[in-house]
All heavy atoms as TSV, in Angstrom:
chain	resi	resn	atom	element	x	y	z
A	1	MET	N	N	30.745	-113.998	16.888
A	1	MET	CA	C	30.045	-115.221	17.261
A	1	MET	C	C	28.577	-114.943	17.551
A	1	MET	O	O	27.738	-115.779	17.251
A	1	MET	CB	C	30.743	-115.840	18.468
A	1	MET	CG	C	30.250	-117.207	18.797
A	1	MET	SD	S	30.656	-118.323	17.462
A	1	MET	CE	C	30.154	-119.832	18.154
A	2	ASP	N	N	28.265	-113.783	18.143
A	2	ASP	CA	C	26.868	-113.469	18.427
A	2	ASP	C	C	26.059	-113.311	17.148
A	2	ASP	O	O	24.876	-113.647	17.122
A	2	ASP	CB	C	26.756	-112.196	19.265
A	2	ASP	CG	C	27.059	-112.443	20.722
A	2	ASP	OD1	O	27.055	-113.626	21.126
A	2	ASP	OD2	O	27.287	-111.478	21.453
A	3	LEU	N	N	26.683	-112.823	16.090
A	3	LEU	CA	C	25.979	-112.682	14.820
A	3	LEU	C	C	25.539	-114.048	14.287
A	3	LEU	O	O	24.428	-114.196	13.780
A	3	LEU	CB	C	26.872	-111.973	13.800
A	3	LEU	CG	C	26.250	-111.687	12.449
A	3	LEU	CD1	C	25.055	-110.760	12.610
A	3	LEU	CD2	C	27.260	-111.086	11.515
A	4	ILE	N	N	26.378	-115.053	14.432
A	4	ILE	CA	C	26.029	-116.406	13.996
A	4	ILE	C	C	24.886	-116.948	14.844
A	4	ILE	O	O	23.957	-117.558	14.325
A	4	ILE	CB	C	27.258	-117.335	14.062
A	4	ILE	CG1	C	28.292	-116.881	13.034
A	4	ILE	CG2	C	26.871	-118.786	13.827
A	4	ILE	CD1	C	29.621	-117.570	13.155
A	5	ARG	N	N	24.932	-116.707	16.159
A	5	ARG	CA	C	23.851	-117.170	17.037
A	5	ARG	C	C	22.538	-116.492	16.701
A	5	ARG	O	O	21.480	-117.123	16.719
A	5	ARG	CB	C	24.211	-116.908	18.492
A	5	ARG	CG	C	25.291	-117.808	18.999
A	5	ARG	CD	C	25.561	-117.535	20.455
A	5	ARG	NE	N	26.723	-118.292	20.897
A	5	ARG	CZ	C	27.641	-117.818	21.702
A	5	ARG	NH1	N	27.534	-116.609	22.199
A	5	ARG	NH2	N	28.658	-118.561	22.053
A	6	ILE	N	N	22.581	-115.201	16.385
A	6	ILE	CA	C	21.352	-114.486	16.021
A	6	ILE	C	C	20.811	-115.021	14.701
A	6	ILE	O	O	19.600	-115.180	14.540
A	6	ILE	CB	C	21.592	-112.968	15.983
A	6	ILE	CG1	C	21.803	-112.462	17.406
A	6	ILE	CG2	C	20.436	-112.240	15.312
A	6	ILE	CD1	C	22.158	-111.007	17.530
A	7	LEU	N	N	21.683	-115.321	13.763
A	7	LEU	CA	C	21.244	-115.901	12.493
A	7	LEU	C	C	20.563	-117.245	12.727
A	7	LEU	O	O	19.491	-117.513	12.177
A	7	LEU	CB	C	22.441	-116.068	11.546
A	7	LEU	CG	C	22.128	-116.670	10.188
A	7	LEU	CD1	C	21.189	-115.771	9.407
A	7	LEU	CD2	C	23.402	-116.919	9.424
A	8	PHE	N	N	21.169	-118.097	13.577
A	8	PHE	CA	C	20.535	-119.371	13.917
A	8	PHE	C	C	19.207	-119.143	14.626
A	8	PHE	O	O	18.261	-119.910	14.452
A	8	PHE	CB	C	21.442	-120.224	14.797
A	8	PHE	CG	C	22.506	-120.975	14.052
A	8	PHE	CD1	C	23.809	-120.980	14.512
A	8	PHE	CD2	C	22.214	-121.679	12.900
A	8	PHE	CE1	C	24.799	-121.674	13.833
A	8	PHE	CE2	C	23.187	-122.365	12.206
A	8	PHE	CZ	C	24.492	-122.363	12.670
A	9	SER	N	N	19.123	-118.082	15.430
A	9	SER	CA	C	17.894	-117.789	16.169
A	9	SER	C	C	16.753	-117.412	15.238
A	9	SER	O	O	15.602	-117.690	15.535
A	9	SER	CB	C	18.129	-116.662	17.167
A	9	SER	OG	O	19.032	-117.072	18.146
A	10	VAL	N	N	17.072	-116.757	14.153
A	10	VAL	CA	C	16.028	-116.398	13.195
A	10	VAL	C	C	15.591	-117.627	12.402
A	10	VAL	O	O	14.401	-117.817	12.151
A	10	VAL	CB	C	16.513	-115.267	12.260
A	10	VAL	CG1	C	15.536	-115.024	11.135
A	10	VAL	CG2	C	16.731	-113.991	13.069
A	11	LEU	N	N	16.535	-118.468	12.047
A	11	LEU	CA	C	16.199	-119.660	11.264
A	11	LEU	C	C	15.561	-120.753	12.111
A	11	LEU	O	O	14.580	-121.378	11.704
A	11	LEU	CB	C	17.454	-120.206	10.577
A	11	LEU	CG	C	18.108	-119.268	9.576
A	11	LEU	CD1	C	19.408	-119.868	9.064
A	11	LEU	CD2	C	17.172	-118.962	8.439
A	12	LEU	N	N	16.135	-121.006	13.287
A	12	LEU	CA	C	15.652	-122.051	14.189
A	12	LEU	C	C	15.916	-121.588	15.626
A	12	LEU	O	O	17.001	-121.820	16.158
A	12	LEU	CB	C	16.370	-123.378	13.894
A	12	LEU	CG	C	15.830	-124.614	14.574
A	12	LEU	CD1	C	14.387	-124.875	14.152
A	12	LEU	CD2	C	16.688	-125.811	14.225
A	13	PRO	N	N	14.944	-120.915	16.224
A	13	PRO	CA	C	15.163	-120.263	17.520
A	13	PRO	C	C	15.740	-121.152	18.627
A	13	PRO	O	O	16.677	-120.722	19.307
A	13	PRO	CB	C	13.781	-119.730	17.888
A	13	PRO	CG	C	13.082	-119.553	16.598
A	13	PRO	CD	C	13.607	-120.630	15.709
A	14	PRO	N	N	15.262	-122.371	18.835
A	14	PRO	CA	C	15.851	-123.174	19.916
A	14	PRO	C	C	17.343	-123.476	19.709
A	14	PRO	O	O	18.094	-123.582	20.670
A	14	PRO	CB	C	15.037	-124.460	19.915
A	14	PRO	CG	C	13.725	-124.065	19.344
A	14	PRO	CD	C	14.058	-123.036	18.306
A	15	LEU	N	N	17.780	-123.583	18.466
A	15	LEU	CA	C	19.191	-123.847	18.201
A	15	LEU	C	C	20.060	-122.676	18.643
A	15	LEU	O	O	21.112	-122.867	19.254
A	15	LEU	CB	C	19.420	-124.145	16.721
A	15	LEU	CG	C	20.869	-124.415	16.304
A	15	LEU	CD1	C	21.421	-125.616	17.056
A	15	LEU	CD2	C	20.952	-124.615	14.821
A	16	GLY	N	N	19.625	-121.460	18.360
A	16	GLY	CA	C	20.374	-120.286	18.788
A	16	GLY	C	C	20.477	-120.193	20.298
A	16	GLY	O	O	21.531	-119.875	20.846
A	17	VAL	N	N	19.382	-120.499	20.995
A	17	VAL	CA	C	19.395	-120.465	22.461
A	17	VAL	C	C	20.266	-121.592	22.999
A	17	VAL	O	O	21.030	-121.394	23.940
A	17	VAL	CB	C	17.958	-120.552	23.024
A	17	VAL	CG1	C	17.973	-120.667	24.533
A	17	VAL	CG2	C	17.153	-119.342	22.600
A	18	PHE	N	N	20.186	-122.760	22.406
A	18	PHE	CA	C	21.009	-123.886	22.844
A	18	PHE	C	C	22.498	-123.575	22.714
A	18	PHE	O	O	23.284	-123.884	23.599
A	18	PHE	CB	C	20.671	-125.145	22.048
A	18	PHE	CG	C	21.583	-126.299	22.344
A	18	PHE	CD1	C	21.457	-126.998	23.535
A	18	PHE	CD2	C	22.567	-126.675	21.450
A	18	PHE	CE1	C	22.301	-128.064	23.824
A	18	PHE	CE2	C	23.413	-127.730	21.722
A	18	PHE	CZ	C	23.278	-128.427	22.916
A	19	LEU	N	N	22.891	-122.960	21.614
A	19	LEU	CA	C	24.293	-122.615	21.424
A	19	LEU	C	C	24.768	-121.593	22.445
A	19	LEU	O	O	25.955	-121.506	22.737
A	19	LEU	CB	C	24.517	-122.075	20.011
A	19	LEU	CG	C	24.373	-123.076	18.877
A	19	LEU	CD1	C	24.487	-122.376	17.530
A	19	LEU	CD2	C	25.406	-124.178	18.997
A	20	HIS	N	N	23.840	-120.817	22.988
A	20	HIS	CA	C	24.211	-119.770	23.934
A	20	HIS	C	C	24.163	-120.230	25.383
A	20	HIS	O	O	25.065	-119.923	26.153
A	20	HIS	CB	C	23.307	-118.551	23.731
A	20	HIS	CG	C	23.818	-117.316	24.371
A	20	HIS	ND1	N	24.940	-116.677	23.918
A	20	HIS	CD2	C	23.372	-116.604	25.420
A	20	HIS	CE1	C	25.166	-115.620	24.676
A	20	HIS	NE2	N	24.226	-115.555	25.594
A	21	VAL	N	N	23.115	-120.961	25.783
A	21	VAL	CA	C	22.944	-121.315	27.196
A	21	VAL	C	C	22.951	-122.814	27.466
A	21	VAL	O	O	22.962	-123.222	28.626
A	21	VAL	CB	C	21.653	-120.706	27.788
A	21	VAL	CG1	C	21.699	-119.213	27.731
A	21	VAL	CG2	C	20.427	-121.246	27.104
A	22	GLY	N	N	22.907	-123.642	26.452
A	22	GLY	CA	C	22.868	-125.088	26.679
A	22	GLY	C	C	21.450	-125.555	26.972
A	22	GLY	O	O	20.478	-124.947	26.554
A	23	LEU	N	N	21.331	-126.636	27.736
A	23	LEU	CA	C	20.023	-127.239	28.002
A	23	LEU	C	C	19.383	-126.677	29.275
A	23	LEU	O	O	18.800	-127.414	30.052
A	23	LEU	CB	C	20.148	-128.761	28.132
A	23	LEU	CG	C	20.404	-129.515	26.838
A	23	LEU	CD1	C	20.641	-130.981	27.124
A	23	LEU	CD2	C	19.268	-129.334	25.876
A	24	GLY	N	N	19.458	-125.398	29.471
A	24	GLY	CA	C	18.878	-124.762	30.646
A	24	GLY	C	C	17.398	-124.473	30.464
A	24	GLY	O	O	16.762	-124.867	29.481
A	25	GLY	N	N	16.866	-123.752	31.421
A	25	GLY	CA	C	15.452	-123.412	31.390
A	25	GLY	C	C	15.077	-122.530	30.214
A	25	GLY	O	O	13.981	-122.638	29.664
A	26	ALA	N	N	15.995	-121.635	29.809
A	26	ALA	CA	C	15.717	-120.750	28.674
A	26	ALA	C	C	15.536	-121.547	27.385
A	26	ALA	O	O	14.715	-121.194	26.539
A	26	ALA	CB	C	16.837	-119.730	28.517
A	27	PHE	N	N	16.275	-122.636	27.247
A	27	PHE	CA	C	16.139	-123.482	26.060
A	27	PHE	C	C	14.756	-124.111	25.990
A	27	PHE	O	O	14.097	-124.079	24.954
A	27	PHE	CB	C	17.227	-124.566	26.078
A	27	PHE	CG	C	17.053	-125.606	25.010
A	27	PHE	CD1	C	17.332	-125.306	23.691
A	27	PHE	CD2	C	16.616	-126.885	25.319
A	27	PHE	CE1	C	17.180	-126.261	22.695
A	27	PHE	CE2	C	16.465	-127.842	24.343
A	27	PHE	CZ	C	16.747	-127.533	23.027
A	28	TRP	N	N	14.303	-124.676	27.106
A	28	TRP	CA	C	12.990	-125.330	27.118
A	28	TRP	C	C	11.863	-124.325	26.963
A	28	TRP	O	O	10.858	-124.603	26.294
A	28	TRP	CB	C	12.823	-126.161	28.384
A	28	TRP	CG	C	13.821	-127.273	28.430
A	28	TRP	CD1	C	14.895	-127.368	29.252
A	28	TRP	CD2	C	13.862	-128.415	27.556
A	28	TRP	NE1	N	15.602	-128.512	28.964
A	28	TRP	CE2	C	15.003	-129.177	27.933
A	28	TRP	CE3	C	13.073	-128.866	26.524
A	28	TRP	CZ2	C	15.345	-130.359	27.287
A	28	TRP	CZ3	C	13.418	-130.057	25.885
A	28	TRP	CH2	C	14.537	-130.783	26.263
A	29	LEU	N	N	12.029	-123.137	27.543
A	29	LEU	CA	C	11.034	-122.081	27.357
A	29	LEU	C	C	10.975	-121.668	25.896
A	29	LEU	O	O	9.895	-121.442	25.353
A	29	LEU	CB	C	11.365	-120.879	28.242
A	29	LEU	CG	C	10.444	-119.671	28.090
A	29	LEU	CD1	C	9.010	-120.038	28.465
A	29	LEU	CD2	C	10.948	-118.525	28.939
A	30	ASN	N	N	12.124	-121.602	25.255
A	30	ASN	CA	C	12.141	-121.225	23.850
A	30	ASN	C	C	11.479	-122.275	22.979
A	30	ASN	O	O	10.799	-121.941	22.013
A	30	ASN	CB	C	13.578	-120.964	23.384
A	30	ASN	CG	C	13.595	-120.338	22.026
A	30	ASN	OD1	O	13.685	-121.030	21.028
A	30	ASN	ND2	N	13.470	-119.025	21.995
A	31	ILE	N	N	11.661	-123.541	23.298
A	31	ILE	CA	C	10.978	-124.588	22.530
A	31	ILE	C	C	9.460	-124.424	22.670
A	31	ILE	O	O	8.729	-124.514	21.685
A	31	ILE	CB	C	11.434	-125.990	22.984
A	31	ILE	CG1	C	12.827	-126.264	22.457
A	31	ILE	CG2	C	10.464	-127.064	22.489
A	31	ILE	CD1	C	13.383	-127.614	22.811
A	32	LEU	N	N	9.009	-124.168	23.889
A	32	LEU	CA	C	7.577	-123.973	24.105
A	32	LEU	C	C	7.062	-122.755	23.335
A	32	LEU	O	O	6.025	-122.827	22.667
A	32	LEU	CB	C	7.298	-123.807	25.604
A	32	LEU	CG	C	5.852	-123.556	25.985
A	32	LEU	CD1	C	5.004	-124.768	25.647
A	32	LEU	CD2	C	5.748	-123.213	27.451
A	33	LEU	N	N	7.785	-121.646	23.404
A	33	LEU	CA	C	7.362	-120.442	22.685
A	33	LEU	C	C	7.372	-120.657	21.172
A	33	LEU	O	O	6.496	-120.160	20.462
A	33	LEU	CB	C	8.267	-119.260	23.052
A	33	LEU	CG	C	8.070	-118.694	24.448
A	33	LEU	CD1	C	9.162	-117.689	24.752
A	33	LEU	CD2	C	6.701	-118.064	24.600
A	34	THR	N	N	8.350	-121.390	20.679
A	34	THR	CA	C	8.417	-121.657	19.248
A	34	THR	C	C	7.253	-122.547	18.805
A	34	THR	O	O	6.699	-122.351	17.725
A	34	THR	CB	C	9.766	-122.309	18.881
A	34	THR	OG1	O	10.822	-121.442	19.300
A	34	THR	CG2	C	9.874	-122.548	17.399
A	35	LEU	N	N	6.872	-123.500	19.637
A	35	LEU	CA	C	5.726	-124.349	19.295
A	35	LEU	C	C	4.420	-123.564	19.321
A	35	LEU	O	O	3.506	-123.842	18.542
A	35	LEU	CB	C	5.645	-125.531	20.258
A	35	LEU	CG	C	6.733	-126.583	20.090
A	35	LEU	CD1	C	6.627	-127.636	21.190
A	35	LEU	CD2	C	6.673	-127.233	18.722
A	36	LEU	N	N	4.324	-122.584	20.218
A	36	LEU	CA	C	3.115	-121.769	20.299
A	36	LEU	C	C	3.037	-120.737	19.184
A	36	LEU	O	O	1.953	-120.287	18.838
A	36	LEU	CB	C	3.036	-121.074	21.665
A	36	LEU	CG	C	2.826	-122.008	22.854
A	36	LEU	CD1	C	2.903	-121.214	24.151
A	36	LEU	CD2	C	1.511	-122.743	22.743
A	37	GLY	N	N	4.160	-120.376	18.661
A	37	GLY	CA	C	4.209	-119.412	17.563
A	37	GLY	C	C	5.652	-119.128	17.222
A	37	GLY	O	O	6.480	-118.932	18.100
A	38	TYR	N	N	5.955	-119.096	15.968
A	38	TYR	CA	C	7.341	-118.943	15.536
A	38	TYR	C	C	7.918	-117.590	15.948
A	38	TYR	O	O	9.064	-117.507	16.398
A	38	TYR	CB	C	7.394	-119.114	14.012
A	38	TYR	CG	C	8.779	-119.209	13.456
A	38	TYR	CD1	C	9.575	-120.311	13.726
A	38	TYR	CD2	C	9.298	-118.198	12.654
A	38	TYR	CE1	C	10.846	-120.411	13.213
A	38	TYR	CE2	C	10.565	-118.292	12.136
A	38	TYR	CZ	C	11.340	-119.396	12.415
A	38	TYR	OH	O	12.598	-119.481	11.909
A	39	LEU	N	N	7.135	-116.528	15.834
A	39	LEU	CA	C	7.608	-115.182	16.158
A	39	LEU	C	C	7.968	-115.027	17.637
A	39	LEU	O	O	9.031	-114.464	17.940
A	39	LEU	CB	C	6.586	-114.138	15.726
A	39	LEU	CG	C	7.035	-112.689	15.842
A	39	LEU	CD1	C	8.269	-112.439	14.996
A	39	LEU	CD2	C	5.914	-111.767	15.434
A	40	PRO	N	N	7.164	-115.513	18.590
A	40	PRO	CA	C	7.594	-115.416	19.994
A	40	PRO	C	C	8.900	-116.169	20.265
A	40	PRO	O	O	9.715	-115.722	21.078
A	40	PRO	CB	C	6.442	-116.043	20.781
A	40	PRO	CG	C	5.263	-115.904	19.908
A	40	PRO	CD	C	5.791	-116.006	18.507
A	41	GLY	N	N	9.119	-117.264	19.592
A	41	GLY	CA	C	10.367	-118.001	19.744
A	41	GLY	C	C	11.563	-117.206	19.257
A	41	GLY	O	O	12.619	-117.190	19.889
A	42	ILE	N	N	11.401	-116.510	18.135
A	42	ILE	CA	C	12.476	-115.674	17.600
A	42	ILE	C	C	12.769	-114.514	18.533
A	42	ILE	O	O	13.928	-114.223	18.844
A	42	ILE	CB	C	12.121	-115.149	16.193
A	42	ILE	CG1	C	12.096	-116.292	15.194
A	42	ILE	CG2	C	13.115	-114.081	15.752
A	42	ILE	CD1	C	11.601	-115.890	13.817
A	43	ILE	N	N	11.726	-113.853	19.011
A	43	ILE	CA	C	11.911	-112.711	19.910
A	43	ILE	C	C	12.633	-113.143	21.180
A	43	ILE	O	O	13.569	-112.484	21.634
A	43	ILE	CB	C	10.554	-112.050	20.232
A	43	ILE	CG1	C	9.992	-111.405	18.965
A	43	ILE	CG2	C	10.693	-111.032	21.348
A	43	ILE	CD1	C	8.566	-110.945	19.093
A	44	HIS	N	N	12.213	-114.240	21.755
A	44	HIS	CA	C	12.843	-114.736	22.977
A	44	HIS	C	C	14.304	-115.112	22.719
A	44	HIS	O	O	15.188	-114.790	23.525
A	44	HIS	CB	C	12.069	-115.939	23.515
A	44	HIS	CG	C	12.667	-116.536	24.738
A	44	HIS	ND1	N	13.391	-117.708	24.691
A	44	HIS	CD2	C	12.672	-116.132	26.028
A	44	HIS	CE1	C	13.805	-117.994	25.906
A	44	HIS	NE2	N	13.384	-117.049	26.747
A	45	ALA	N	N	14.585	-115.776	21.621
A	45	ALA	CA	C	15.949	-116.196	21.318
A	45	ALA	C	C	16.877	-114.994	21.126
A	45	ALA	O	O	17.974	-114.964	21.681
A	45	ALA	CB	C	15.964	-117.077	20.072
A	46	VAL	N	N	16.430	-114.014	20.377
A	46	VAL	CA	C	17.260	-112.827	20.161
A	46	VAL	C	C	17.445	-112.073	21.472
A	46	VAL	O	O	18.530	-111.571	21.763
A	46	VAL	CB	C	16.648	-111.930	19.062
A	46	VAL	CG1	C	17.364	-110.597	18.980
A	46	VAL	CG2	C	16.680	-112.642	17.715
A	47	TRP	N	N	16.423	-112.028	22.291
A	47	TRP	CA	C	16.526	-111.347	23.594
A	47	TRP	C	C	17.546	-112.054	24.491
A	47	TRP	O	O	18.367	-111.414	25.144
A	47	TRP	CB	C	15.159	-111.293	24.269
A	47	TRP	CG	C	15.198	-110.629	25.594
A	47	TRP	CD1	C	15.399	-109.305	25.831
A	47	TRP	CD2	C	15.033	-111.237	26.879
A	47	TRP	NE1	N	15.360	-109.065	27.190
A	47	TRP	CE2	C	15.151	-110.236	27.844
A	47	TRP	CE3	C	14.813	-112.546	27.280
A	47	TRP	CZ2	C	15.046	-110.514	29.191
A	47	TRP	CZ3	C	14.706	-112.809	28.617
A	47	TRP	CH2	C	14.822	-111.801	29.563
A	48	ILE	N	N	17.518	-113.396	24.525
A	48	ILE	CA	C	18.470	-114.155	25.344
A	48	ILE	C	C	19.902	-113.899	24.873
A	48	ILE	O	O	20.803	-113.695	25.681
A	48	ILE	CB	C	18.144	-115.670	25.285
A	48	ILE	CG1	C	16.853	-115.971	26.026
A	48	ILE	CG2	C	19.291	-116.507	25.841
A	48	ILE	CD1	C	16.946	-115.802	27.526
A	49	ILE	N	N	20.118	-113.888	23.575
A	49	ILE	CA	C	21.471	-113.695	23.051
A	49	ILE	C	C	21.934	-112.260	23.257
A	49	ILE	O	O	23.078	-112.018	23.645
A	49	ILE	CB	C	21.516	-114.107	21.569
A	49	ILE	CG1	C	21.321	-115.610	21.462
A	49	ILE	CG2	C	22.840	-113.696	20.932
A	49	ILE	CD1	C	21.092	-116.105	20.073
A	50	ALA	N	N	21.067	-111.290	23.043
A	50	ALA	CA	C	21.457	-109.881	23.171
A	50	ALA	C	C	21.641	-109.482	24.647
A	50	ALA	O	O	22.402	-108.563	24.933
A	50	ALA	CB	C	20.409	-109.001	22.520
A	51	ARG	N	N	20.975	-110.165	25.546
A	51	ARG	CA	C	21.033	-109.827	26.968
A	51	ARG	C	C	22.402	-110.111	27.553
A	51	ARG	O	O	22.871	-109.406	28.438
A	51	ARG	CB	C	19.968	-110.616	27.710
A	51	ARG	CG	C	19.873	-110.333	29.176
A	51	ARG	CD	C	18.721	-111.087	29.759
A	51	ARG	NE	N	18.916	-112.510	29.568
A	51	ARG	CZ	C	18.697	-113.413	30.529
A	51	ARG	NH1	N	18.264	-113.033	31.683
A	51	ARG	NH2	N	18.881	-114.690	30.296
A	52	ARG	N	N	23.074	-111.123	27.108
A	52	ARG	CA	C	24.357	-111.520	27.707
A	52	ARG	C	C	25.525	-111.018	26.904
A	52	ARG	O	O	25.639	-110.916	25.815
A	52	ARG	CB	C	24.420	-113.039	27.834
A	52	ARG	CG	C	23.393	-113.509	28.795
A	52	ARG	CD	C	23.509	-114.960	29.026
A	52	ARG	NE	N	22.430	-115.371	29.908
A	52	ARG	CZ	C	22.256	-116.588	30.293
A	52	ARG	NH1	N	23.052	-117.521	29.897
A	52	ARG	NH2	N	21.272	-116.907	31.084
């Protein structure tokens, strides 16, 4: 299941974070990071998924 979340995180970072943590603070932070730059959003999403 984590492999699918990581794949979603590379394609659409907020979706991968949403599938992992829901509508928490990490999700909103990821949306902000993705809007500021696609690469920071991917890094944050993969970090959130790999951390847990």
